TORKOL-4160 file (C-alpha; in steps of 0.2 Angstrom, whole numbers, padded with zeros to 4 digits, m for minus):
432
<pt num="1" X="m0608" Y="m0372" Z="0114"/>
<pt num="2" X="m0589" Y="m0371" Z="0116"/>
<pt num="3" X="m0581" Y="m0356" Z="0125"/>
<pt num="4" X="m0570" Y="m0351" Z="0110"/>
<pt num="5" X="m0586" Y="m0350" Z="0098"/>
<pt num="6" X="m0596" Y="m0341" Z="0111"/>
<pt num="7" X="m0583" Y="m0327" Z="0114"/>
<pt num="8" X="m0579" Y="m0327" Z="0095"/>
<pt num="9" X="m0597" Y="m0322" Z="0092"/>
<pt num="10" X="m0597" Y="m0310" Z="0106"/>
<pt num="11" X="m0581" Y="m0301" Z="0098"/>
<pt num="12" X="m0588" Y="m0301" Z="0081"/>
<pt num="13" X="m0604" Y="m0293" Z="0086"/>
<pt num="14" X="m0594" Y="m0279" Z="0096"/>
<pt num="15" X="m0583" Y="m0277" Z="0080"/>
<pt num="16" X="m0597" Y="m0273" Z="0068"/>
<pt num="17" X="m0604" Y="m0260" Z="0080"/>
<pt num="18" X="m0619" Y="m0269" Z="0088"/>
<pt num="19" X="m0625" Y="m0259" Z="0103"/>
<pt num="20" X="m0617" Y="m0266" Z="0118"/>
<pt num="21" X="m0633" Y="m0269" Z="0128"/>
<pt num="22" X="m0640" Y="m0279" Z="0113"/>
<pt num="23" X="m0625" Y="m0289" Z="0112"/>
<pt num="24" X="m0626" Y="m0293" Z="0131"/>
<pt num="25" X="m0644" Y="m0297" Z="0130"/>
<pt num="26" X="m0643" Y="m0308" Z="0114"/>
<pt num="27" X="m0628" Y="m0318" Z="0120"/>
<pt num="28" X="m0637" Y="m0321" Z="0137"/>
<pt num="29" X="m0651" Y="m0329" Z="0127"/>
<pt num="30" X="m0640" Y="m0338" Z="0114"/>
<pt num="31" X="m0635" Y="m0354" Z="0123"/>
<pt num="32" X="m0653" Y="m0358" Z="0126"/>
<pt num="33" X="m0657" Y="m0355" Z="0108"/>
<pt num="34" X="m0643" Y="m0367" Z="0102"/>
<pt num="35" X="m0647" Y="m0380" Z="0115"/>
<pt num="36" X="m0665" Y="m0382" Z="0121"/>
<pt num="37" X="m0659" Y="m0392" Z="0136"/>
<pt num="38" X="m0649" Y="m0377" Z="0143"/>
<pt num="39" X="m0657" Y="m0372" Z="0160"/>
<pt num="40" X="m0654" Y="m0353" Z="0158"/>
<pt num="41" X="m0668" Y="m0349" Z="0145"/>
<pt num="42" X="m0672" Y="m0333" Z="0136"/>
<pt num="43" X="m0686" Y="m0330" Z="0148"/>
<pt num="44" X="m0674" Y="m0332" Z="0163"/>
<pt num="45" X="m0662" Y="m0320" Z="0154"/>
<pt num="46" X="m0676" Y="m0307" Z="0153"/>
<pt num="47" X="m0680" Y="m0309" Z="0171"/>
<pt num="48" X="m0662" Y="m0307" Z="0176"/>
<pt num="49" X="m0662" Y="m0290" Z="0166"/>
<pt num="50" X="m0676" Y="m0284" Z="0176"/>
<pt num="51" X="m0670" Y="m0290" Z="0193"/>
<pt num="52" X="m0653" Y="m0284" Z="0189"/>
<pt num="53" X="m0659" Y="m0266" Z="0191"/>
<pt num="54" X="m0668" Y="m0270" Z="0207"/>
<pt num="55" X="m0653" Y="m0264" Z="0218"/>
<pt num="56" X="m0653" Y="m0251" Z="0231"/>
<pt num="57" X="m0634" Y="m0249" Z="0227"/>
<pt num="58" X="m0636" Y="m0245" Z="0209"/>
<pt num="59" X="m0648" Y="m0231" Z="0213"/>
<pt num="60" X="m0633" Y="m0221" Z="0217"/>
<pt num="61" X="m0627" Y="m0221" Z="0198"/>
<pt num="62" X="m0641" Y="m0210" Z="0191"/>
<pt num="63" X="m0640" Y="m0199" Z="0206"/>
<pt num="64" X="m0621" Y="m0196" Z="0206"/>
<pt num="65" X="m0623" Y="m0193" Z="0187"/>
<pt num="66" X="m0636" Y="m0180" Z="0189"/>
<pt num="67" X="m0626" Y="m0172" Z="0203"/>
<pt num="68" X="m0611" Y="m0170" Z="0191"/>
<pt num="69" X="m0622" Y="m0163" Z="0178"/>
<pt num="70" X="m0629" Y="m0150" Z="0190"/>
<pt num="71" X="m0611" Y="m0145" Z="0196"/>
<pt num="72" X="m0605" Y="m0144" Z="0178"/>
<pt num="73" X="m0619" Y="m0132" Z="0173"/>
<pt num="74" X="m0615" Y="m0122" Z="0190"/>
<pt num="75" X="m0597" Y="m0118" Z="0184"/>
<pt num="76" X="m0589" Y="m0127" Z="0199"/>
<pt num="77" X="m0573" Y="m0132" Z="0190"/>
<pt num="78" X="m0568" Y="m0114" Z="0187"/>
<pt num="79" X="m0570" Y="m0110" Z="0206"/>
<pt num="80" X="m0559" Y="m0125" Z="0210"/>
<pt num="81" X="m0546" Y="m0121" Z="0197"/>
<pt num="82" X="m0544" Y="m0103" Z="0203"/>
<pt num="83" X="m0542" Y="m0109" Z="0221"/>
<pt num="84" X="m0528" Y="m0122" Z="0217"/>
<pt num="85" X="m0519" Y="m0110" Z="0205"/>
<pt num="86" X="m0518" Y="m0097" Z="0219"/>
<pt num="87" X="m0506" Y="m0109" Z="0228"/>
<pt num="88" X="m0495" Y="m0117" Z="0214"/>
<pt num="89" X="m0498" Y="m0106" Z="0199"/>
<pt num="90" X="m0481" Y="m0097" Z="0200"/>
<pt num="91" X="m0471" Y="m0114" Z="0201"/>
<pt num="92" X="m0464" Y="m0124" Z="0187"/>
<pt num="93" X="m0479" Y="m0133" Z="0179"/>
<pt num="94" X="m0490" Y="m0125" Z="0192"/>
<pt num="95" X="m0505" Y="m0121" Z="0180"/>
<pt num="96" X="m0505" Y="m0139" Z="0172"/>
<pt num="97" X="m0503" Y="m0146" Z="0190"/>
<pt num="98" X="m0518" Y="m0135" Z="0195"/>
<pt num="99" X="m0528" Y="m0143" Z="0181"/>
<pt num="100" X="m0524" Y="m0160" Z="0187"/>
<pt num="101" X="m0529" Y="m0156" Z="0205"/>
<pt num="102" X="m0545" Y="m0148" Z="0199"/>
<pt num="103" X="m0549" Y="m0165" Z="0189"/>
<pt num="104" X="m0546" Y="m0174" Z="0206"/>
<pt num="105" X="m0558" Y="m0164" Z="0215"/>
<pt num="106" X="m0571" Y="m0163" Z="0201"/>
<pt num="107" X="m0569" Y="m0182" Z="0200"/>
<pt num="108" X="m0574" Y="m0182" Z="0219"/>
<pt num="109" X="m0590" Y="m0172" Z="0214"/>
<pt num="110" X="m0596" Y="m0181" Z="0197"/>
<pt num="111" X="m0589" Y="m0199" Z="0199"/>
<pt num="112" X="m0588" Y="m0199" Z="0180"/>
<pt num="113" X="m0572" Y="m0198" Z="0169"/>
<pt num="114" X="m0580" Y="m0190" Z="0153"/>
<pt num="115" X="m0590" Y="m0178" Z="0164"/>
<pt num="116" X="m0573" Y="m0173" Z="0172"/>
<pt num="117" X="m0565" Y="m0170" Z="0155"/>
<pt num="118" X="m0579" Y="m0160" Z="0149"/>
<pt num="119" X="m0582" Y="m0149" Z="0164"/>
<pt num="120" X="m0564" Y="m0146" Z="0168"/>
<pt num="121" X="m0558" Y="m0145" Z="0150"/>
<pt num="122" X="m0570" Y="m0133" Z="0144"/>
<pt num="123" X="m0563" Y="m0120" Z="0155"/>
<pt num="124" X="m0545" Y="m0125" Z="0158"/>
<pt num="125" X="m0539" Y="m0130" Z="0140"/>
<pt num="126" X="m0542" Y="m0112" Z="0133"/>
<pt num="127" X="m0534" Y="m0105" Z="0148"/>
<pt num="128" X="m0518" Y="m0115" Z="0147"/>
<pt num="129" X="m0517" Y="m0111" Z="0128"/>
<pt num="130" X="m0519" Y="m0092" Z="0132"/>
<pt num="131" X="m0504" Y="m0094" Z="0144"/>
<pt num="132" X="m0493" Y="m0101" Z="0130"/>
<pt num="133" X="m0494" Y="m0120" Z="0132"/>
<pt num="134" X="m0496" Y="m0131" Z="0117"/>
<pt num="135" X="m0514" Y="m0134" Z="0113"/>
<pt num="136" X="m0512" Y="m0153" Z="0111"/>
<pt num="137" X="m0502" Y="m0154" Z="0127"/>
<pt num="138" X="m0515" Y="m0144" Z="0136"/>
<pt num="139" X="m0529" Y="m0156" Z="0129"/>
<pt num="140" X="m0519" Y="m0172" Z="0134"/>
<pt num="141" X="m0517" Y="m0166" Z="0152"/>
<pt num="142" X="m0536" Y="m0165" Z="0154"/>
<pt num="143" X="m0539" Y="m0181" Z="0144"/>
<pt num="144" X="m0529" Y="m0192" Z="0155"/>
<pt num="145" X="m0532" Y="m0183" Z="0172"/>
<pt num="146" X="m0551" Y="m0184" Z="0168"/>
<pt num="147" X="m0548" Y="m0203" Z="0171"/>
<pt num="148" X="m0546" Y="m0199" Z="0190"/>
<pt num="149" X="m0565" Y="m0196" Z="0189"/>
<pt num="150" X="m0568" Y="m0215" Z="0191"/>
<pt num="151" X="m0554" Y="m0218" Z="0204"/>
<pt num="152" X="m0557" Y="m0204" Z="0216"/>
<pt num="153" X="m0572" Y="m0207" Z="0226"/>
<pt num="154" X="m0587" Y="m0207" Z="0224"/>
<pt num="155" X="m0585" Y="m0217" Z="0208"/>
<pt num="156" X="m0599" Y="m0224" Z="0197"/>
<pt num="157" X="m0587" Y="m0238" Z="0193"/>
<pt num="158" X="m0585" Y="m0243" Z="0211"/>
<pt num="159" X="m0604" Y="m0244" Z="0213"/>
<pt num="160" X="m0606" Y="m0255" Z="0198"/>
<pt num="161" X="m0591" Y="m0266" Z="0204"/>
<pt num="162" X="m0599" Y="m0267" Z="0221"/>
<pt num="163" X="m0616" Y="m0273" Z="0214"/>
<pt num="164" X="m0607" Y="m0286" Z="0203"/>
<pt num="165" X="m0594" Y="m0292" Z="0216"/>
<pt num="166" X="m0603" Y="m0290" Z="0233"/>
<pt num="167" X="m0589" Y="m0279" Z="0239"/>
<pt num="168" X="m0593" Y="m0265" Z="0251"/>
<pt num="169" X="m0596" Y="m0248" Z="0241"/>
<pt num="170" X="m0590" Y="m0238" Z="0256"/>
<pt num="171" X="m0574" Y="m0248" Z="0257"/>
<pt num="172" X="m0571" Y="m0245" Z="0239"/>
<pt num="173" X="m0574" Y="m0227" Z="0241"/>
<pt num="174" X="m0562" Y="m0224" Z="0255"/>
<pt num="175" X="m0550" Y="m0237" Z="0247"/>
<pt num="176" X="m0549" Y="m0226" Z="0231"/>
<pt num="177" X="m0543" Y="m0211" Z="0240"/>
<pt num="178" X="m0524" Y="m0215" Z="0241"/>
<pt num="179" X="m0523" Y="m0223" Z="0224"/>
<pt num="180" X="m0531" Y="m0208" Z="0216"/>
<pt num="181" X="m0519" Y="m0196" Z="0224"/>
<pt num="182" X="m0505" Y="m0207" Z="0219"/>
<pt num="183" X="m0510" Y="m0207" Z="0201"/>
<pt num="184" X="m0513" Y="m0188" Z="0202"/>
<pt num="185" X="m0495" Y="m0185" Z="0209"/>
<pt num="186" X="m0488" Y="m0196" Z="0195"/>
<pt num="187" X="m0497" Y="m0185" Z="0182"/>
<pt num="188" X="m0490" Y="m0169" Z="0190"/>
<pt num="189" X="m0472" Y="m0176" Z="0190"/>
<pt num="190" X="m0475" Y="m0180" Z="0171"/>
<pt num="191" X="m0481" Y="m0162" Z="0168"/>
<pt num="192" X="m0467" Y="m0155" Z="0178"/>
<pt num="193" X="m0454" Y="m0164" Z="0167"/>
<pt num="194" X="m0463" Y="m0159" Z="0151"/>
<pt num="195" X="m0462" Y="m0140" Z="0157"/>
<pt num="196" X="m0444" Y="m0141" Z="0162"/>
<pt num="197" X="m0439" Y="m0148" Z="0145"/>
<pt num="198" X="m0450" Y="m0137" Z="0134"/>
<pt num="199" X="m0450" Y="m0122" Z="0145"/>
<pt num="200" X="m0465" Y="m0110" Z="0149"/>
<pt num="201" X="m0469" Y="m0092" Z="0145"/>
<pt num="202" X="m0465" Y="m0084" Z="0162"/>
<pt num="203" X="m0471" Y="m0067" Z="0158"/>
<pt num="204" X="m0489" Y="m0073" Z="0154"/>
<pt num="205" X="m0489" Y="m0085" Z="0169"/>
<pt num="206" X="m0483" Y="m0071" Z="0180"/>
<pt num="207" X="m0497" Y="m0059" Z="0173"/>
<pt num="208" X="m0511" Y="m0072" Z="0175"/>
<pt num="209" X="m0505" Y="m0078" Z="0192"/>
<pt num="210" X="m0505" Y="m0060" Z="0199"/>
<pt num="211" X="m0523" Y="m0058" Z="0193"/>
<pt num="212" X="m0528" Y="m0073" Z="0203"/>
<pt num="213" X="m0518" Y="m0068" Z="0218"/>
<pt num="214" X="m0526" Y="m0051" Z="0216"/>
<pt num="215" X="m0543" Y="m0058" Z="0220"/>
<pt num="216" X="m0536" Y="m0062" Z="0237"/>
<pt num="217" X="m0536" Y="m0078" Z="0247"/>
<pt num="218" X="m0552" Y="m0074" Z="0257"/>
<pt num="219" X="m0562" Y="m0071" Z="0241"/>
<pt num="220" X="m0556" Y="m0086" Z="0232"/>
<pt num="221" X="m0559" Y="m0097" Z="0247"/>
<pt num="222" X="m0576" Y="m0090" Z="0249"/>
<pt num="223" X="m0580" Y="m0093" Z="0231"/>
<pt num="224" X="m0573" Y="m0111" Z="0231"/>
<pt num="225" X="m0578" Y="m0116" Z="0249"/>
<pt num="226" X="m0595" Y="m0124" Z="0244"/>
<pt num="227" X="m0587" Y="m0133" Z="0230"/>
<pt num="228" X="m0573" Y="m0139" Z="0240"/>
<pt num="229" X="m0585" Y="m0145" Z="0253"/>
<pt num="230" X="m0594" Y="m0156" Z="0241"/>
<pt num="231" X="m0583" Y="m0172" Z="0243"/>
<pt num="232" X="m0582" Y="m0169" Z="0262"/>
<pt num="233" X="m0601" Y="m0169" Z="0263"/>
<pt num="234" X="m0603" Y="m0185" Z="0252"/>
<pt num="235" X="m0589" Y="m0195" Z="0260"/>
<pt num="236" X="m0591" Y="m0188" Z="0277"/>
<pt num="237" X="m0610" Y="m0193" Z="0277"/>
<pt num="238" X="m0605" Y="m0211" Z="0272"/>
<pt num="239" X="m0590" Y="m0214" Z="0284"/>
<pt num="240" X="m0599" Y="m0204" Z="0298"/>
<pt num="241" X="m0613" Y="m0217" Z="0297"/>
<pt num="242" X="m0626" Y="m0204" Z="0293"/>
<pt num="243" X="m0630" Y="m0211" Z="0275"/>
<pt num="244" X="m0627" Y="m0226" Z="0264"/>
<pt num="245" X="m0618" Y="m0222" Z="0247"/>
<pt num="246" X="m0635" Y="m0222" Z="0238"/>
<pt num="247" X="m0642" Y="m0210" Z="0251"/>
<pt num="248" X="m0626" Y="m0199" Z="0250"/>
<pt num="249" X="m0629" Y="m0198" Z="0231"/>
<pt num="250" X="m0646" Y="m0191" Z="0234"/>
<pt num="251" X="m0639" Y="m0179" Z="0247"/>
<pt num="252" X="m0626" Y="m0174" Z="0233"/>
<pt num="253" X="m0640" Y="m0169" Z="0221"/>
<pt num="254" X="m0649" Y="m0159" Z="0234"/>
<pt num="255" X="m0633" Y="m0150" Z="0239"/>
<pt num="256" X="m0628" Y="m0147" Z="0221"/>
<pt num="257" X="m0645" Y="m0139" Z="0218"/>
<pt num="258" X="m0644" Y="m0128" Z="0233"/>
<pt num="259" X="m0627" Y="m0121" Z="0230"/>
<pt num="260" X="m0630" Y="m0119" Z="0211"/>
<pt num="261" X="m0647" Y="m0110" Z="0213"/>
<pt num="262" X="m0645" Y="m0101" Z="0229"/>
<pt num="263" X="m0627" Y="m0098" Z="0233"/>
<pt num="264" X="m0618" Y="m0097" Z="0216"/>
<pt num="265" X="m0634" Y="m0092" Z="0207"/>
<pt num="266" X="m0627" Y="m0100" Z="0191"/>
<pt num="267" X="m0643" Y="m0111" Z="0188"/>
<pt num="268" X="m0661" Y="m0106" Z="0188"/>
<pt num="269" X="m0675" Y="m0116" Z="0195"/>
<pt num="270" X="m0683" Y="m0116" Z="0178"/>
<pt num="271" X="m0668" Y="m0125" Z="0171"/>
<pt num="272" X="m0669" Y="m0140" Z="0182"/>
<pt num="273" X="m0681" Y="m0149" Z="0170"/>
<pt num="274" X="m0669" Y="m0148" Z="0156"/>
<pt num="275" X="m0655" Y="m0155" Z="0167"/>
<pt num="276" X="m0665" Y="m0170" Z="0172"/>
<pt num="277" X="m0669" Y="m0174" Z="0154"/>
<pt num="278" X="m0651" Y="m0172" Z="0150"/>
<pt num="279" X="m0646" Y="m0184" Z="0164"/>
<pt num="280" X="m0660" Y="m0196" Z="0159"/>
<pt num="281" X="m0653" Y="m0197" Z="0141"/>
<pt num="282" X="m0636" Y="m0201" Z="0149"/>
<pt num="283" X="m0639" Y="m0214" Z="0162"/>
<pt num="284" X="m0654" Y="m0223" Z="0154"/>
<pt num="285" X="m0641" Y="m0230" Z="0142"/>
<pt num="286" X="m0630" Y="m0235" Z="0156"/>
<pt num="287" X="m0643" Y="m0243" Z="0166"/>
<pt num="288" X="m0649" Y="m0253" Z="0151"/>
<pt num="289" X="m0631" Y="m0259" Z="0148"/>
<pt num="290" X="m0630" Y="m0264" Z="0167"/>
<pt num="291" X="m0647" Y="m0273" Z="0165"/>
<pt num="292" X="m0641" Y="m0283" Z="0150"/>
<pt num="293" X="m0624" Y="m0287" Z="0157"/>
<pt num="294" X="m0632" Y="m0294" Z="0173"/>
<pt num="295" X="m0641" Y="m0307" Z="0162"/>
<pt num="296" X="m0624" Y="m0310" Z="0152"/>
<pt num="297" X="m0615" Y="m0313" Z="0168"/>
<pt num="298" X="m0627" Y="m0326" Z="0174"/>
<pt num="299" X="m0627" Y="m0335" Z="0158"/>
<pt num="300" X="m0608" Y="m0336" Z="0159"/>
<pt num="301" X="m0609" Y="m0343" Z="0176"/>
<pt num="302" X="m0622" Y="m0356" Z="0170"/>
<pt num="303" X="m0610" Y="m0360" Z="0156"/>
<pt num="304" X="m0596" Y="m0362" Z="0169"/>
<pt num="305" X="m0584" Y="m0351" Z="0159"/>
<pt num="306" X="m0577" Y="m0341" Z="0173"/>
<pt num="307" X="m0573" Y="m0357" Z="0182"/>
<pt num="308" X="m0564" Y="m0364" Z="0167"/>
<pt num="309" X="m0554" Y="m0348" Z="0164"/>
<pt num="310" X="m0550" Y="m0347" Z="0182"/>
<pt num="311" X="m0544" Y="m0365" Z="0182"/>
<pt num="312" X="m0534" Y="m0363" Z="0166"/>
<pt num="313" X="m0525" Y="m0348" Z="0173"/>
<pt num="314" X="m0521" Y="m0355" Z="0190"/>
<pt num="315" X="m0517" Y="m0372" Z="0182"/>
<pt num="316" X="m0504" Y="m0365" Z="0170"/>
<pt num="317" X="m0497" Y="m0351" Z="0180"/>
<pt num="318" X="m0490" Y="m0353" Z="0198"/>
<pt num="319" X="m0482" Y="m0336" Z="0201"/>
<pt num="320" X="m0493" Y="m0323" Z="0209"/>
<pt num="321" X="m0484" Y="m0309" Z="0201"/>
<pt num="322" X="m0486" Y="m0317" Z="0183"/>
<pt num="323" X="m0505" Y="m0319" Z="0187"/>
<pt num="324" X="m0507" Y="m0301" Z="0192"/>
<pt num="325" X="m0498" Y="m0295" Z="0176"/>
<pt num="326" X="m0508" Y="m0307" Z="0165"/>
<pt num="327" X="m0524" Y="m0300" Z="0173"/>
<pt num="328" X="m0518" Y="m0282" Z="0171"/>
<pt num="329" X="m0513" Y="m0285" Z="0152"/>
<pt num="330" X="m0531" Y="m0292" Z="0148"/>
<pt num="331" X="m0539" Y="m0278" Z="0158"/>
<pt num="332" X="m0529" Y="m0265" Z="0148"/>
<pt num="333" X="m0534" Y="m0274" Z="0131"/>
<pt num="334" X="m0552" Y="m0275" Z="0136"/>
<pt num="335" X="m0552" Y="m0256" Z="0141"/>
<pt num="336" X="m0546" Y="m0251" Z="0124"/>
<pt num="337" X="m0561" Y="m0260" Z="0116"/>
<pt num="338" X="m0576" Y="m0257" Z="0128"/>
<pt num="339" X="m0582" Y="m0244" Z="0140"/>
<pt num="340" X="m0578" Y="m0247" Z="0159"/>
<pt num="341" X="m0595" Y="m0251" Z="0165"/>
<pt num="342" X="m0598" Y="m0266" Z="0153"/>
<pt num="343" X="m0580" Y="m0271" Z="0156"/>
<pt num="344" X="m0583" Y="m0272" Z="0175"/>
<pt num="345" X="m0599" Y="m0282" Z="0172"/>
<pt num="346" X="m0590" Y="m0294" Z="0161"/>
<pt num="347" X="m0573" Y="m0296" Z="0169"/>
<pt num="348" X="m0577" Y="m0296" Z="0187"/>
<pt num="349" X="m0586" Y="m0313" Z="0188"/>
<pt num="350" X="m0571" Y="m0320" Z="0177"/>
<pt num="351" X="m0556" Y="m0313" Z="0186"/>
<pt num="352" X="m0562" Y="m0310" Z="0204"/>
<pt num="353" X="m0561" Y="m0329" Z="0208"/>
<pt num="354" X="m0543" Y="m0329" Z="0201"/>
<pt num="355" X="m0539" Y="m0314" Z="0212"/>
<pt num="356" X="m0546" Y="m0320" Z="0228"/>
<pt num="357" X="m0538" Y="m0337" Z="0225"/>
<pt num="358" X="m0521" Y="m0329" Z="0225"/>
<pt num="359" X="m0525" Y="m0319" Z="0241"/>
<pt num="360" X="m0531" Y="m0302" Z="0233"/>
<pt num="361" X="m0544" Y="m0293" Z="0243"/>
<pt num="362" X="m0560" Y="m0289" Z="0233"/>
<pt num="363" X="m0558" Y="m0271" Z="0237"/>
<pt num="364" X="m0540" Y="m0271" Z="0231"/>
<pt num="365" X="m0545" Y="m0280" Z="0215"/>
<pt num="366" X="m0559" Y="m0268" Z="0212"/>
<pt num="367" X="m0548" Y="m0253" Z="0213"/>
<pt num="368" X="m0535" Y="m0261" Z="0202"/>
<pt num="369" X="m0548" Y="m0266" Z="0189"/>
<pt num="370" X="m0555" Y="m0248" Z="0189"/>
<pt num="371" X="m0538" Y="m0240" Z="0187"/>
<pt num="372" X="m0534" Y="m0252" Z="0172"/>
<pt num="373" X="m0551" Y="m0247" Z="0164"/>
<pt num="374" X="m0547" Y="m0229" Z="0167"/>
<pt num="375" X="m0532" Y="m0230" Z="0156"/>
<pt num="376" X="m0543" Y="m0239" Z="0143"/>
<pt num="377" X="m0554" Y="m0223" Z="0143"/>
<pt num="378" X="m0539" Y="m0214" Z="0136"/>
<pt num="379" X="m0533" Y="m0227" Z="0123"/>
<pt num="380" X="m0540" Y="m0230" Z="0105"/>
<pt num="381" X="m0551" Y="m0236" Z="0097"/>
<pt num="382" X="m0564" Y="m0234" Z="0111"/>
<pt num="383" X="m0557" Y="m0221" Z="0123"/>
<pt num="384" X="m0571" Y="m0211" Z="0127"/>
<pt num="385" X="m0561" Y="m0197" Z="0135"/>
<pt num="386" X="m0552" Y="m0195" Z="0118"/>
<pt num="387" X="m0568" Y="m0192" Z="0109"/>
<pt num="388" X="m0574" Y="m0179" Z="0122"/>
<pt num="389" X="m0558" Y="m0170" Z="0121"/>
<pt num="390" X="m0558" Y="m0170" Z="0102"/>
<pt num="391" X="m0575" Y="m0163" Z="0101"/>
<pt num="392" X="m0571" Y="m0149" Z="0112"/>
<pt num="393" X="m0554" Y="m0144" Z="0103"/>
<pt num="394" X="m0556" Y="m0151" Z="0085"/>
<pt num="395" X="m0540" Y="m0160" Z="0087"/>
<pt num="396" X="m0540" Y="m0177" Z="0079"/>
<pt num="397" X="m0542" Y="m0191" Z="0091"/>
<pt num="398" X="m0525" Y="m0200" Z="0086"/>
<pt num="399" X="m0515" Y="m0183" Z="0089"/>
<pt num="400" X="m0522" Y="m0182" Z="0106"/>
<pt num="401" X="m0519" Y="m0201" Z="0109"/>
<pt num="402" X="m0501" Y="m0198" Z="0104"/>
<pt num="403" X="m0499" Y="m0184" Z="0116"/>
<pt num="404" X="m0506" Y="m0193" Z="0131"/>
<pt num="405" X="m0492" Y="m0207" Z="0130"/>
<pt num="406" X="m0480" Y="m0199" Z="0143"/>
<pt num="407" X="m0495" Y="m0196" Z="0155"/>
<pt num="408" X="m0501" Y="m0214" Z="0152"/>
<pt num="409" X="m0484" Y="m0221" Z="0156"/>
<pt num="410" X="m0485" Y="m0211" Z="0172"/>
<pt num="411" X="m0502" Y="m0218" Z="0175"/>
<pt num="412" X="m0496" Y="m0236" Z="0172"/>
<pt num="413" X="m0482" Y="m0234" Z="0184"/>
<pt num="414" X="m0494" Y="m0229" Z="0197"/>
<pt num="415" X="m0505" Y="m0244" Z="0192"/>
<pt num="416" X="m0491" Y="m0256" Z="0195"/>
<pt num="417" X="m0489" Y="m0249" Z="0213"/>
<pt num="418" X="m0507" Y="m0251" Z="0216"/>
<pt num="419" X="m0508" Y="m0269" Z="0209"/>
<pt num="420" X="m0493" Y="m0275" Z="0219"/>
<pt num="421" X="m0494" Y="m0265" Z="0235"/>
<pt num="422" X="m0511" Y="m0270" Z="0242"/>
<pt num="423" X="m0509" Y="m0258" Z="0257"/>
<pt num="424" X="m0511" Y="m0243" Z="0245"/>
<pt num="425" X="m0529" Y="m0248" Z="0243"/>
<pt num="426" X="m0533" Y="m0256" Z="0259"/>
<pt num="427" X="m0524" Y="m0245" Z="0273"/>
<pt num="428" X="m0539" Y="m0233" Z="0274"/>
<pt num="429" X="m0553" Y="m0246" Z="0274"/>
<pt num="430" X="m0543" Y="m0254" Z="0288"/>
<pt num="431" X="m0543" Y="m0238" Z="0298"/>
<pt num="432" X="m0561" Y="m0232" Z="0295"/>
């Protein structure tokens, strides 16, 4: 089977709405069905699907997702927002910037972009609207800033990339800190420019800021302390050599339960079963996709398509800058069409050899690919963040998408810095 026909069938199945996991599994078995002499049989594809989940690293995925769900039900996002608003709520664009910082910290708790949009947006979007900010603008902020959930560690995307590439998940986690901060600052600059141009309701802002200040720093710090401590415990246990990323994920679940049940008392023990069921419904689908994508990736390797694509790019393009731009363009396009996890499973074996051949570190490439796909989560037609935000606000998806354009431009500028300045991603892994 020729490579163009193979990928044409793949694209057609995706276009007609076939579930991604079924597409991956079917395409993995297709070459052996077309050619009986093909060594990677349908049975081998099934074995790959089973063995693909036999990974200690991947155990972190459902655990971090469950931890994020528990934190969301525990009302953690509100405590974080009030704490950050205490410091910057009286500045120009202070409240929108507090939303972005809250997304950054919540991303360090959940590791998921849609979860960040849902948990932070449910509280902050109505609050921003009550302060006089435009509803679509308020929604756009959370929609794009929610993308930080897959860049700020711990990130489910980094775990999946690690299992596909062999890169260290710990190095990816620490490497994602500065890129995440860079993107967050870029979004805050964009929010500042918007508010300078369109103005703000200073009276409402002053009134609400004084309410937050009236709570007192000590009370706000006491309320938010255990939420702020979450990323410190997760990342500290990893870099302190106490736990692996998977063990840290288990610690995060236990910690989330303790603070939600016994400290904040926002969750009852009787409700734990429902949370586990909710988490299972979410991550079973993802694990099925990962399983099928593993078989798909091995089929691609047997067909030698990654090698052909790599040779084609390197044989026709000599400039390292152009190669990086081409990879980013393809990643952005794929991000618009598929979710980030299947994209990572598909594109990593294809582009990682290209990246390493031009001297890119696998950790640097992993952060670059994740940042690209985070933009894809906010772009039609498949941008999941858009649909999550739309379901919360009843604003049409395309209206939200249009409003996100200035923020996506800021995001893209930060992405170019990440892509072409490796030290942004590699300085911390080199120190730790």
